[in-house]
VEXROFI-425046 format. One record per residue (C-alpha): x, z, y; chain. Coordinates in steps of 0.5 Angstrom, whole numbers. Layout:
! residues N
     px     pz     py  ch
      X      Z      Y   A
...
***
This chain:
! residues 135
     px     pz     py  ch
    360    224    279   A
    353    223    282   A
    347    226    278   A
    343    222    273   A
    336    221    276   A
    330    223    271   A
    326    216    270   A
    319    217    270   A
    314    211    269   A
    310    209    275   A
    305    207    270   A
    300    211    265   A
    298    209    259   A
    292    213    260   A
    288    206    262   A
    290    203    255   A
    288    209    251   A
    281    209    254   A
    281    201    252   A
    283    203    245   A
    278    208    244   A
    273    204    247   A
    275    198    242   A
    275    203    236   A
    268    206    238   A
    265    199    238   A
    268    198    231   A
    265    204    228   A
    258    202    231   A
    259    196    227   A
    261    198    221   A
    257    204    220   A
    251    199    222   A
    254    194    216   A
    255    199    211   A
    262    199    211   A
    264    206    210   A
    271    205    208   A
    272    201    214   A
    268    206    219   A
    272    212    216   A
    278    209    218   A
    276    207    225   A
    274    214    225   A
    281    216    223   A
    285    212    228   A
    280    215    234   A
    283    221    231   A
    290    219    232   A
    288    217    239   A
    285    224    241   A
    290    228    237   A
    296    227    241   A
    293    231    247   A
    292    237    244   A
    297    243    244   A
    300    245    238   A
    296    251    237   A
    289    247    238   A
    292    241    234   A
    292    246    228   A
    285    249    229   A
    282    242    230   A
    286    239    225   A
    283    244    220   A
    276    242    221   A
    278    235    221   A
    281    235    215   A
    275    238    212   A
    271    231    212   A
    276    228    208   A
    275    234    203   A
    268    232    203   A
    269    225    202   A
    274    226    196   A
    269    231    193   A
    264    225    193   A
    268    221    189   A
    269    213    189   A
    263    210    193   A
    263    202    193   A
    261    199    200   A
    259    192    196   A
    253    190    194   A
    252    190    186   A
    253    184    183   A
    248    179    180   A
    241    182    180   A
    243    189    179   A
    240    194    184   A
    244    201    186   A
    243    206    181   A
    240    213    184   A
    246    216    183   A
    250    210    188   A
    244    211    193   A
    245    219    193   A
    252    218    194   A
    252    213    199   A
    247    217    203   A
    251    223    203   A
    258    219    205   A
    253    216    211   A
    252    224    213   A
    259    226    212   A
    261    220    217   A
    256    222    222   A
    258    229    222   A
    265    226    222   A
    264    222    228   A
    260    227    232   A
    266    231    231   A
    270    226    234   A
    266    225    240   A
    265    232    242   A
    273    232    242   A
    274    227    246   A
    269    230    251   A
    273    236    250   A
    279    233    252   A
    276    229    258   A
    276    222    256   A
    269    222    254   A
    262    222    257   A
    262    229    259   A
    266    232    265   A
    270    239    262   A
    267    243    268   A
    260    243    270   A
    262    243    277   A
    267    236    276   A
    262    230    278   A
    268    226    275   A
    270    224    281   A
    276    226    285   A
***
């Protein structure tokens, strides 16, 4: 009886991952500029899922702990509305303060993910000073 041949796809999903990441990053920029913070946060979570798949178990646990801290900070803020106040009512000082705090947390979360993307070799910075990005 012949040995079973191990089948490995000759196509890499790497290009598809980079395309998905690019689309998600574009969404983050759009949603952040529109003040749609809950969508921005969801976009960042989707980027996390794309990047985390390349972390080994030990590194995943380390990075996940840091990543979860952002959600903990967001949860501690309480409900923050993405929509403008109804009628002629203006945002309260408290609402403005919470939105500003959320904005800062999401900026930090996005920077964290951008740096992780670079660390994993999927971003803009080559992982090694001697590596010019070309083979």
